DRENSE-47832 format. One record per residue: residue in three letters; residue number from 1; chain; x, y, z of N, C-alpha, C in turn. Coordinates in steps of 0.05 Angstrom, whole numbers. Each point is the difference from the previous one (the first is absolute). Layout:
<residu=Ala; num=NUM; chaine=A; neast=X; nnorth=Y; nup=Z; caeast=X; canorth=Y; caup=Z; ceast=X; cnorth=Y; cup=Z> .
...
# end
This chain:
<residu=Unk; num=1; chaine=A; neast=15; nnorth=-31; nup=-2; caeast=-18; canorth=36; caup=4; ceast=25; cnorth=10; cup=-4> .
<residu=Unk; num=2; chaine=A; neast=-14; nnorth=31; nup=-8; caeast=22; canorth=21; caup=-5; ceast=-19; cnorth=23; cup=5> .
<residu=Unk; num=3; chaine=A; neast=5; nnorth=6; nup=21; caeast=2; canorth=26; caup=0; ceast=6; cnorth=32; cup=-7> .
<residu=Unk; num=4; chaine=A; neast=-29; nnorth=16; nup=-20; caeast=6; canorth=15; caup=-20; ceast=15; cnorth=35; cup=23> .
<residu=Unk; num=5; chaine=A; neast=15; nnorth=10; nup=-8; caeast=9; canorth=30; caup=-7; ceast=-11; cnorth=15; cup=19> .
<residu=Unk; num=6; chaine=A; neast=-35; nnorth=-4; nup=-14; caeast=-22; canorth=18; caup=4; ceast=-10; cnorth=-6; cup=31> .
<residu=Unk; num=7; chaine=A; neast=-4; nnorth=-37; nup=14; caeast=1; canorth=-5; caup=9; ceast=23; cnorth=-2; cup=28> .
<residu=Unk; num=8; chaine=A; neast=24; nnorth=-4; nup=-8; caeast=12; canorth=24; caup=35; ceast=1; cnorth=21; cup=-6> .
<residu=Unk; num=9; chaine=A; neast=13; nnorth=14; nup=-23; caeast=-15; canorth=35; caup=13; ceast=-16; cnorth=3; cup=20> .
<residu=Unk; num=10; chaine=A; neast=-28; nnorth=-17; nup=-14; caeast=-18; canorth=12; caup=14; ceast=-6; cnorth=0; cup=36> .
<residu=Unk; num=11; chaine=A; neast=16; nnorth=-31; nup=9; caeast=-7; canorth=-11; caup=21; ceast=29; cnorth=15; cup=10> .
<residu=Unk; num=12; chaine=A; neast=22; nnorth=4; nup=-17; caeast=11; canorth=27; caup=13; ceast=-5; cnorth=24; cup=16> .
<residu=Unk; num=13; chaine=A; neast=-16; nnorth=-2; nup=-25; caeast=-9; canorth=26; caup=5; ceast=-24; cnorth=14; cup=30> .
<residu=Unk; num=14; chaine=A; neast=-15; nnorth=-29; nup=10; caeast=-12; canorth=4; caup=9; ceast=19; cnorth=-15; cup=33> .
<residu=Unk; num=15; chaine=A; neast=22; nnorth=-7; nup=-9; caeast=5; canorth=-9; caup=20; ceast=20; cnorth=21; cup=21> .
<residu=Unk; num=16; chaine=A; neast=3; nnorth=27; nup=-12; caeast=15; canorth=22; caup=1; ceast=-15; cnorth=20; cup=24> .
<residu=Unk; num=17; chaine=A; neast=-36; nnorth=-20; nup=-9; caeast=-29; canorth=28; caup=7; ceast=4; cnorth=-22; cup=25> .
<residu=Unk; num=18; chaine=A; neast=3; nnorth=-11; nup=-7; caeast=-4; canorth=-35; caup=33; ceast=23; cnorth=16; cup=23> .
<residu=Unk; num=19; chaine=A; neast=22; nnorth=11; nup=-11; caeast=23; canorth=3; caup=30; ceast=-14; cnorth=22; cup=6> .
<residu=Unk; num=20; chaine=A; neast=-12; nnorth=25; nup=-13; caeast=2; canorth=27; caup=10; ceast=-24; cnorth=3; cup=26> .
<residu=Unk; num=21; chaine=A; neast=5; nnorth=17; nup=23; caeast=-14; canorth=0; caup=27; ceast=-40; cnorth=7; cup=-10> .
<residu=Unk; num=22; chaine=A; neast=-9; nnorth=3; nup=16; caeast=-21; canorth=17; caup=1; ceast=-5; cnorth=28; cup=-6> .
<residu=Unk; num=23; chaine=A; neast=-16; nnorth=-3; nup=-24; caeast=0; canorth=30; caup=-22; ceast=27; cnorth=6; cup=-1> .
<residu=Unk; num=24; chaine=A; neast=10; nnorth=-12; nup=-12; caeast=23; canorth=6; caup=-19; ceast=-10; cnorth=-11; cup=-39> .
<residu=Unk; num=25; chaine=A; neast=12; nnorth=16; nup=-9; caeast=3; canorth=-14; caup=-30; ceast=18; cnorth=5; cup=-9> .
<residu=Unk; num=26; chaine=A; neast=-1; nnorth=-10; nup=-31; caeast=26; canorth=4; caup=-17; ceast=-7; cnorth=21; cup=-25> .
<residu=Unk; num=27; chaine=A; neast=12; nnorth=11; nup=-13; caeast=-8; canorth=9; caup=-17; ceast=14; cnorth=-11; cup=-34> .
<residu=Unk; num=28; chaine=A; neast=-12; nnorth=11; nup=-25; caeast=11; canorth=-38; caup=-17; ceast=28; cnorth=10; cup=11> .
<residu=Unk; num=29; chaine=A; neast=14; nnorth=25; nup=-19; caeast=34; canorth=0; caup=2; ceast=13; cnorth=-9; cup=23> .
<residu=Unk; num=30; chaine=A; neast=-18; nnorth=2; nup=29; caeast=19; canorth=-11; caup=13; ceast=9; cnorth=-41; cup=1> .
<residu=Unk; num=31; chaine=A; neast=-22; nnorth=-5; nup=-12; caeast=-11; canorth=-28; caup=2; ceast=16; cnorth=-8; cup=-32> .
<residu=Unk; num=32; chaine=A; neast=0; nnorth=19; nup=-13; caeast=24; canorth=-7; caup=-33; ceast=27; cnorth=-3; cup=21> .
<residu=Unk; num=33; chaine=A; neast=-1; nnorth=6; nup=6; caeast=31; canorth=20; caup=3; ceast=10; cnorth=-30; cup=26> .
<residu=Unk; num=34; chaine=A; neast=-16; nnorth=5; nup=15; caeast=7; canorth=-33; caup=16; ceast=-4; cnorth=-28; cup=-7> .
<residu=Unk; num=35; chaine=A; neast=-15; nnorth=-3; nup=-20; caeast=11; canorth=-29; caup=-29; ceast=8; cnorth=0; cup=-19> .
<residu=Unk; num=36; chaine=A; neast=13; nnorth=28; nup=-1; caeast=17; canorth=-2; caup=-37; ceast=-7; cnorth=3; cup=-17> .
<residu=Unk; num=37; chaine=A; neast=-38; nnorth=19; nup=-9; caeast=-16; canorth=-10; caup=-19; ceast=-9; cnorth=34; cup=2> .
<residu=Unk; num=38; chaine=A; neast=-6; nnorth=0; nup=-28; caeast=-5; canorth=31; caup=-10; ceast=-26; cnorth=-8; cup=21> .
<residu=Unk; num=39; chaine=A; neast=-1; nnorth=38; nup=-17; caeast=-27; canorth=1; caup=32; ceast=-27; cnorth=2; cup=-23> .
<residu=Unk; num=40; chaine=A; neast=8; nnorth=0; nup=-26; caeast=-27; canorth=-16; caup=-15; ceast=-5; cnorth=-43; cup=-4> .
<residu=Unk; num=41; chaine=A; neast=10; nnorth=-5; nup=3; caeast=-2; canorth=-24; caup=16; ceast=-18; cnorth=5; cup=26> .
<residu=Unk; num=42; chaine=A; neast=13; nnorth=6; nup=23; caeast=-12; canorth=-2; caup=20; ceast=-31; cnorth=15; cup=-2> .
<residu=Unk; num=43; chaine=A; neast=5; nnorth=15; nup=-18; caeast=-25; canorth=16; caup=6; ceast=-23; cnorth=-10; cup=-11> .
<residu=Unk; num=44; chaine=A; neast=7; nnorth=-23; nup=-21; caeast=-15; canorth=-20; caup=-14; ceast=-4; cnorth=-32; cup=19> .
<residu=Unk; num=45; chaine=A; neast=20; nnorth=0; nup=26; caeast=8; canorth=-27; caup=21; ceast=-35; cnorth=20; cup=16> .
<residu=Unk; num=46; chaine=A; neast=2; nnorth=21; nup=7; caeast=-21; canorth=14; caup=16; ceast=-20; cnorth=-4; cup=1> .
<residu=Unk; num=47; chaine=A; neast=-6; nnorth=17; nup=-41; caeast=-29; canorth=1; caup=-9; ceast=-8; cnorth=-24; cup=9> .
<residu=Unk; num=48; chaine=A; neast=17; nnorth=-28; nup=-14; caeast=-21; canorth=-29; caup=6; ceast=-6; cnorth=-3; cup=37> .
<residu=Unk; num=49; chaine=A; neast=10; nnorth=-3; nup=5; caeast=4; canorth=1; caup=32; ceast=-27; cnorth=18; cup=-1> .
<residu=Unk; num=50; chaine=A; neast=9; nnorth=17; nup=4; caeast=-31; canorth=16; caup=5; ceast=-20; cnorth=-4; cup=-5> .
<residu=Unk; num=51; chaine=A; neast=-4; nnorth=-6; nup=-29; caeast=-19; canorth=-2; caup=-13; ceast=-13; cnorth=-37; cup=7> .
<residu=Unk; num=52; chaine=A; neast=14; nnorth=-6; nup=16; caeast=-8; canorth=-30; caup=7; ceast=-10; cnorth=9; cup=37> .
<residu=Unk; num=53; chaine=A; neast=-2; nnorth=16; nup=9; caeast=6; canorth=-1; caup=26; ceast=13; cnorth=-3; cup=14> .
<residu=Unk; num=54; chaine=A; neast=35; nnorth=8; nup=4; caeast=21; canorth=-17; caup=10; ceast=12; cnorth=27; cup=23> .
<residu=Unk; num=55; chaine=A; neast=-7; nnorth=21; nup=-25; caeast=18; canorth=23; caup=8; ceast=-13; cnorth=24; cup=-5> .
<residu=Unk; num=56; chaine=A; neast=-3; nnorth=19; nup=11; caeast=0; canorth=28; caup=-5; ceast=18; cnorth=19; cup=13> .
<residu=Unk; num=57; chaine=A; neast=-29; nnorth=29; nup=-12; caeast=35; canorth=19; caup=-7; ceast=-20; cnorth=17; cup=2> .
<residu=Unk; num=58; chaine=A; neast=16; nnorth=25; nup=26; caeast=-6; canorth=14; caup=8; ceast=14; cnorth=29; cup=-19> .
<residu=Unk; num=59; chaine=A; neast=-14; nnorth=30; nup=-9; caeast=6; canorth=14; caup=-19; ceast=15; cnorth=17; cup=23> .
<residu=Unk; num=60; chaine=A; neast=17; nnorth=28; nup=-11; caeast=15; canorth=15; caup=8; ceast=24; cnorth=-6; cup=9> .
<residu=Unk; num=61; chaine=A; neast=13; nnorth=22; nup=13; caeast=22; canorth=7; caup=12; ceast=15; cnorth=-21; cup=18> .
<residu=Unk; num=62; chaine=A; neast=-14; nnorth=-17; nup=10; caeast=6; canorth=-8; caup=22; ceast=-6; cnorth=-34; cup=2> .
<residu=Unk; num=63; chaine=A; neast=-8; nnorth=-5; nup=-24; caeast=-20; canorth=-23; caup=-14; ceast=13; cnorth=-20; cup=-19> .
<residu=Unk; num=64; chaine=A; neast=-8; nnorth=-20; nup=-2; caeast=3; canorth=-20; caup=-8; ceast=-8; cnorth=-33; cup=-13> .
<residu=Unk; num=65; chaine=A; neast=17; nnorth=-14; nup=10; caeast=-20; canorth=-28; caup=4; ceast=6; cnorth=-14; cup=21> .
<residu=Unk; num=66; chaine=A; neast=-35; nnorth=-15; nup=8; caeast=17; canorth=-17; caup=20; ceast=-31; cnorth=-21; cup=-3> .
<residu=Unk; num=67; chaine=A; neast=0; nnorth=-9; nup=19; caeast=-9; canorth=-34; caup=-8; ceast=-33; cnorth=8; cup=7> .
<residu=Unk; num=68; chaine=A; neast=-13; nnorth=-23; nup=-8; caeast=-31; canorth=3; caup=5; ceast=-15; cnorth=-9; cup=8> .
<residu=Unk; num=69; chaine=A; neast=21; nnorth=-18; nup=16; caeast=-8; canorth=-18; caup=27; ceast=25; cnorth=-14; cup=16> .
<residu=Unk; num=70; chaine=A; neast=-5; nnorth=-11; nup=28; caeast=23; canorth=-14; caup=15; ceast=25; cnorth=-11; cup=-29> .
<residu=Unk; num=71; chaine=A; neast=22; nnorth=-3; nup=7; caeast=11; canorth=-15; caup=-19; ceast=-1; cnorth=-45; cup=2> .
<residu=Unk; num=72; chaine=A; neast=-8; nnorth=8; nup=30; caeast=-14; canorth=-35; caup=5; ceast=-33; cnorth=-5; cup=1> .
<residu=Unk; num=73; chaine=A; neast=1; nnorth=12; nup=-20; caeast=-29; canorth=-10; caup=-13; ceast=5; cnorth=4; cup=-29> .
<residu=Unk; num=74; chaine=A; neast=14; nnorth=7; nup=-8; caeast=11; canorth=-11; caup=-27; ceast=17; cnorth=-15; cup=-14> .
<residu=Unk; num=75; chaine=A; neast=3; nnorth=-18; nup=-7; caeast=1; canorth=-24; caup=-11; ceast=20; cnorth=1; cup=-40> .
<residu=Unk; num=76; chaine=A; neast=22; nnorth=-5; nup=9; caeast=18; canorth=-17; caup=-21; ceast=-29; cnorth=-3; cup=-26> .
<residu=Unk; num=77; chaine=A; neast=-13; nnorth=-23; nup=-3; caeast=-19; canorth=-4; caup=-21; ceast=-16; cnorth=13; cup=-9> .
<residu=Unk; num=78; chaine=A; neast=-17; nnorth=33; nup=19; caeast=-14; canorth=18; caup=-14; ceast=29; cnorth=20; cup=-16> .
<residu=Unk; num=79; chaine=A; neast=17; nnorth=3; nup=16; caeast=20; canorth=13; caup=-15; ceast=17; cnorth=-8; cup=-33> .
<residu=Unk; num=80; chaine=A; neast=3; nnorth=-21; nup=1; caeast=7; canorth=-11; caup=-28; ceast=-28; cnorth=-9; cup=-20> .
<residu=Unk; num=81; chaine=A; neast=-21; nnorth=5; nup=27; caeast=-21; canorth=-9; caup=-22; ceast=-10; cnorth=30; cup=-23> .
<residu=Unk; num=82; chaine=A; neast=17; nnorth=21; nup=21; caeast=-5; canorth=15; caup=-15; ceast=21; cnorth=26; cup=-15> .
<residu=Unk; num=83; chaine=A; neast=10; nnorth=-20; nup=6; caeast=26; canorth=7; caup=-9; ceast=9; cnorth=-9; cup=-32> .
<residu=Unk; num=84; chaine=A; neast=-11; nnorth=-23; nup=-11; caeast=5; canorth=-6; caup=-13; ceast=-29; cnorth=-26; cup=-15> .
<residu=Unk; num=85; chaine=A; neast=-24; nnorth=27; nup=6; caeast=-13; canorth=-15; caup=-13; ceast=-5; cnorth=-10; cup=-36> .
<residu=Unk; num=86; chaine=A; neast=-2; nnorth=4; nup=-10; caeast=6; canorth=-4; caup=-26; ceast=19; cnorth=-26; cup=-8> .
<residu=Unk; num=87; chaine=A; neast=19; nnorth=-5; nup=21; caeast=11; canorth=-30; caup=-3; ceast=-6; cnorth=-15; cup=12> .
<residu=Unk; num=88; chaine=A; neast=-21; nnorth=2; nup=14; caeast=-22; canorth=-26; caup=16; ceast=-18; cnorth=-12; cup=-17> .
<residu=Unk; num=89; chaine=A; neast=-9; nnorth=19; nup=-14; caeast=-26; canorth=-3; caup=-17; ceast=0; cnorth=-5; cup=-38> .
<residu=Unk; num=90; chaine=A; neast=35; nnorth=14; nup=4; caeast=0; canorth=2; caup=-34; ceast=31; cnorth=-31; cup=-8> .
<residu=Unk; num=91; chaine=A; neast=1; nnorth=-7; nup=19; caeast=23; canorth=-16; caup=-12; ceast=9; cnorth=-11; cup=-18> .
<residu=Unk; num=92; chaine=A; neast=-21; nnorth=-5; nup=-7; caeast=0; canorth=-20; caup=-36; ceast=-9; cnorth=22; cup=-16> .
<residu=Unk; num=93; chaine=A; neast=-5; nnorth=32; nup=-1; caeast=6; canorth=18; caup=-16; ceast=14; cnorth=14; cup=-9> .
<residu=Unk; num=94; chaine=A; neast=34; nnorth=-20; nup=17; caeast=27; canorth=14; caup=2; ceast=15; cnorth=-9; cup=-9> .
<residu=Unk; num=95; chaine=A; neast=-16; nnorth=-14; nup=-30; caeast=19; canorth=-26; caup=-15; ceast=17; cnorth=19; cup=-17> .
<residu=Unk; num=96; chaine=A; neast=23; nnorth=-13; nup=11; caeast=25; canorth=14; caup=-20; ceast=10; cnorth=-21; cup=-28> .
<residu=Unk; num=97; chaine=A; neast=-9; nnorth=-21; nup=-14; caeast=1; canorth=-10; caup=-20; ceast=-11; cnorth=9; cup=-25> .
<residu=Unk; num=98; chaine=A; neast=-1; nnorth=-10; nup=-26; caeast=11; canorth=13; caup=-23; ceast=-31; cnorth=12; cup=-4> .
<residu=Unk; num=99; chaine=A; neast=-26; nnorth=-18; nup=8; caeast=-13; canorth=2; caup=-8; ceast=-19; cnorth=27; cup=16> .
<residu=Unk; num=100; chaine=A; neast=-28; nnorth=15; nup=-4; caeast=-12; canorth=21; caup=13; ceast=-9; cnorth=0; cup=30> .
<residu=Unk; num=101; chaine=A; neast=-7; nnorth=-33; nup=8; caeast=-1; canorth=-16; caup=18; ceast=0; cnorth=-30; cup=3> .
<residu=Unk; num=102; chaine=A; neast=-5; nnorth=-14; nup=27; caeast=14; canorth=-23; caup=-2; ceast=-18; cnorth=-15; cup=-13> .
<residu=Unk; num=103; chaine=A; neast=2; nnorth=-26; nup=-6; caeast=-14; canorth=-24; caup=-10; ceast=-20; cnorth=2; cup=13> .
<residu=Unk; num=104; chaine=A; neast=19; nnorth=-16; nup=30; caeast=-19; canorth=-11; caup=20; ceast=-17; cnorth=24; cup=25> .
<residu=Unk; num=105; chaine=A; neast=-17; nnorth=12; nup=-11; caeast=-19; canorth=16; caup=17; ceast=-19; cnorth=-14; cup=-5> .
<residu=Unk; num=106; chaine=A; neast=-15; nnorth=-20; nup=-10; caeast=-22; canorth=-7; caup=4; ceast=-6; cnorth=-40; cup=19> .
<residu=Unk; num=107; chaine=A; neast=32; nnorth=-1; nup=-5; caeast=0; canorth=-21; caup=18; ceast=36; cnorth=-2; cup=10> .
<residu=Unk; num=108; chaine=A; neast=3; nnorth=-1; nup=32; caeast=28; canorth=4; caup=-7; ceast=10; cnorth=-13; cup=30> .
<residu=Unk; num=109; chaine=A; neast=11; nnorth=-33; nup=-2; caeast=3; canorth=-19; caup=21; ceast=27; cnorth=28; cup=22> .
<residu=Unk; num=110; chaine=A; neast=17; nnorth=9; nup=-6; caeast=10; canorth=21; caup=15; ceast=-15; cnorth=25; cup=13> .
<residu=Unk; num=111; chaine=A; neast=-26; nnorth=4; nup=-13; caeast=-9; canorth=30; caup=22; ceast=-4; cnorth=-6; cup=18> .
<residu=Unk; num=112; chaine=A; neast=-7; nnorth=-24; nup=9; caeast=-8; canorth=-13; caup=33; ceast=13; cnorth=5; cup=15> .
<residu=Unk; num=113; chaine=A; neast=39; nnorth=-19; nup=-10; caeast=15; canorth=4; caup=13; ceast=14; cnorth=28; cup=12> .
<residu=Unk; num=114; chaine=A; neast=-1; nnorth=22; nup=-28; caeast=2; canorth=10; caup=21; ceast=-20; cnorth=25; cup=14> .
<residu=Unk; num=115; chaine=A; neast=-20; nnorth=-7; nup=-9; caeast=-19; canorth=12; caup=27; ceast=3; cnorth=-15; cup=26> .
<residu=Unk; num=116; chaine=A; neast=0; nnorth=-27; nup=-9; caeast=2; canorth=-11; caup=30; ceast=27; cnorth=14; cup=13> .
<residu=Unk; num=117; chaine=A; neast=30; nnorth=3; nup=-5; caeast=21; canorth=12; caup=6; ceast=-15; cnorth=28; cup=16> .
<residu=Unk; num=118; chaine=A; neast=-7; nnorth=16; nup=-21; caeast=-9; canorth=23; caup=11; ceast=-17; cnorth=0; cup=20> .
<residu=Unk; num=119; chaine=A; neast=-22; nnorth=-7; nup=6; caeast=-14; canorth=-4; caup=19; ceast=15; cnorth=-8; cup=30> .
<residu=Unk; num=120; chaine=A; neast=21; nnorth=-33; nup=-8; caeast=16; canorth=5; caup=17; ceast=14; cnorth=32; cup=7> .
<residu=Unk; num=121; chaine=A; neast=11; nnorth=11; nup=-17; caeast=22; canorth=17; caup=17; ceast=-34; cnorth=22; cup=19> .
<residu=Unk; num=122; chaine=A; neast=-16; nnorth=20; nup=-18; caeast=-23; canorth=9; caup=9; ceast=0; cnorth=-14; cup=38> .
<residu=Unk; num=123; chaine=A; neast=-14; nnorth=-25; nup=-7; caeast=5; canorth=1; caup=31; ceast=19; cnorth=-9; cup=17> .
<residu=Unk; num=124; chaine=A; neast=29; nnorth=1; nup=-1; caeast=10; canorth=7; caup=23; ceast=14; cnorth=28; cup=-7> .
<residu=Unk; num=125; chaine=A; neast=-1; nnorth=14; nup=-22; caeast=-1; canorth=29; caup=13; ceast=-27; cnorth=16; cup=16> .
<residu=Unk; num=126; chaine=A; neast=-10; nnorth=-18; nup=1; caeast=-32; canorth=17; caup=8; ceast=2; cnorth=-7; cup=37> .
<residu=Unk; num=127; chaine=A; neast=30; nnorth=-17; nup=5; caeast=-1; canorth=0; caup=29; ceast=31; cnorth=19; cup=14> .
<residu=Unk; num=128; chaine=A; neast=-6; nnorth=23; nup=-23; caeast=23; canorth=10; caup=7; ceast=-7; cnorth=24; cup=-5> .
<residu=Unk; num=129; chaine=A; neast=1; nnorth=27; nup=22; caeast=-2; canorth=19; caup=-3; ceast=12; cnorth=24; cup=-10> .
<residu=Unk; num=130; chaine=A; neast=4; nnorth=20; nup=5; caeast=16; canorth=24; caup=-18; ceast=8; cnorth=11; cup=25> .
<residu=Unk; num=131; chaine=A; neast=-12; nnorth=-8; nup=37; caeast=20; canorth=15; caup=21; ceast=23; cnorth=-31; cup=5> .
<residu=Unk; num=132; chaine=A; neast=-6; nnorth=-17; nup=-7; caeast=23; canorth=-28; caup=-5; ceast=21; cnorth=14; cup=-12> .
<residu=Unk; num=133; chaine=A; neast=-2; nnorth=22; nup=-22; caeast=32; canorth=-9; caup=-15; ceast=10; cnorth=32; cup=7> .
<residu=Unk; num=134; chaine=A; neast=-3; nnorth=3; nup=24; caeast=11; canorth=25; caup=6; ceast=25; cnorth=-2; cup=20> .
<residu=Unk; num=135; chaine=A; neast=22; nnorth=10; nup=-4; caeast=27; canorth=-8; caup=8; ceast=18; cnorth=-11; cup=-1> .
<residu=Unk; num=136; chaine=A; neast=8; nnorth=-12; nup=3; caeast=31; canorth=-8; caup=-5; ceast=1; cnorth=-28; cup=-21> .
<residu=Unk; num=137; chaine=A; neast=11; nnorth=-4; nup=-27; caeast=-2; canorth=-21; caup=-3; ceast=-9; cnorth=-28; cup=8> .
<residu=Unk; num=138; chaine=A; neast=33; nnorth=-4; nup=19; caeast=-4; canorth=-27; caup=16; ceast=-19; cnorth=11; cup=24> .
<residu=Unk; num=139; chaine=A; neast=-16; nnorth=16; nup=16; caeast=-18; canorth=-10; caup=15; ceast=-32; cnorth=-3; cup=-25> .
<residu=Unk; num=140; chaine=A; neast=-8; nnorth=7; nup=-21; caeast=-11; canorth=-6; caup=-20; ceast=-6; cnorth=-31; cup=-6> .
<residu=Unk; num=141; chaine=A; neast=18; nnorth=-8; nup=-2; caeast=7; canorth=-22; caup=-15; ceast=4; cnorth=-18; cup=29> .
<residu=Unk; num=142; chaine=A; neast=-6; nnorth=3; nup=27; caeast=1; canorth=-21; caup=27; ceast=-32; cnorth=8; cup=-5> .
<residu=Unk; num=143; chaine=A; neast=-3; nnorth=21; nup=0; caeast=-40; canorth=7; caup=9; ceast=-13; cnorth=-31; cup=-25> .
<residu=Unk; num=144; chaine=A; neast=4; nnorth=15; nup=-28; caeast=-3; canorth=-29; caup=-19; ceast=-1; cnorth=-27; cup=7> .
<residu=Unk; num=145; chaine=A; neast=35; nnorth=-11; nup=7; caeast=2; canorth=-26; caup=15; ceast=-19; cnorth=-10; cup=11> .
<residu=Unk; num=146; chaine=A; neast=-9; nnorth=23; nup=26; caeast=-17; canorth=-4; caup=14; ceast=-25; cnorth=-9; cup=-11> .
<residu=Unk; num=147; chaine=A; neast=-14; nnorth=10; nup=-15; caeast=-26; canorth=0; caup=-16; ceast=-1; cnorth=-28; cup=-11> .
<residu=Unk; num=148; chaine=A; neast=26; nnorth=-8; nup=-21; caeast=0; canorth=-26; caup=-3; ceast=-1; cnorth=-21; cup=15> .
<residu=Unk; num=149; chaine=A; neast=21; nnorth=5; nup=16; caeast=-11; canorth=-22; caup=18; ceast=-21; cnorth=-5; cup=11> .
<residu=Unk; num=150; chaine=A; neast=-13; nnorth=19; nup=8; caeast=-28; canorth=-4; caup=6; ceast=-13; cnorth=-23; cup=-12> .
<residu=Unk; num=151; chaine=A; neast=-3; nnorth=24; nup=-14; caeast=-26; canorth=-12; caup=-36; ceast=12; cnorth=-30; cup=3> .
<residu=Unk; num=152; chaine=A; neast=21; nnorth=-9; nup=5; caeast=-1; canorth=-25; caup=-6; ceast=0; cnorth=-18; cup=17> .
<residu=Unk; num=153; chaine=A; neast=7; nnorth=8; nup=37; caeast=-20; canorth=-24; caup=19; ceast=-13; cnorth=7; cup=-5> .
<residu=Unk; num=154; chaine=A; neast=-27; nnorth=31; nup=-12; caeast=-19; canorth=-6; caup=-9; ceast=-22; cnorth=-13; cup=-15> .
<residu=Unk; num=155; chaine=A; neast=23; nnorth=-6; nup=-16; caeast=-14; canorth=-20; caup=-24; ceast=4; cnorth=-22; cup=4> .
<residu=Unk; num=156; chaine=A; neast=21; nnorth=-9; nup=24; caeast=9; canorth=-32; caup=9; ceast=-23; cnorth=-5; cup=18> .
<residu=Unk; num=157; chaine=A; neast=-9; nnorth=10; nup=9; caeast=-19; canorth=-2; caup=20; ceast=-37; cnorth=-4; cup=-15> .
<residu=Unk; num=158; chaine=A; neast=-5; nnorth=20; nup=-21; caeast=-18; canorth=-7; caup=-13; ceast=-5; cnorth=-33; cup=-8> .
<residu=Unk; num=159; chaine=A; neast=32; nnorth=-1; nup=-7; caeast=-5; canorth=-32; caup=-19; ceast=5; cnorth=-23; cup=21> .
# end
């Protein structure tokens, strides 16, 4: 599974906002500078996230972007779904062969595999909140391992 640049940078912008204190916000220029992307790219990402209700903005000299709800209530599955909606619904439409479209659009044995992989990834991402990504790489890694261990124990008990 490949994470697109749009997904990654959208997530990075949200992590920046999740690390702010109450009442703080970041401008597009601040976010772009922190992530090493253009202001135009940051603007596109924040527009998508705003349209999806994940961020809000405040105009004026003390304005900027902030999370629309607590980071502990925003799940990675929602973020990825928002940032790459076209990829999910149109994976067969992004055909790279010599014809205009894939020859297997009506009956494809691979499509269920691709969709199953996507569902497994989405299910895993639905257990991780944006709040859990704030901090050092070591702490985030430890948190993710705890989530995986808990899920493995729960799955074993269910069988």
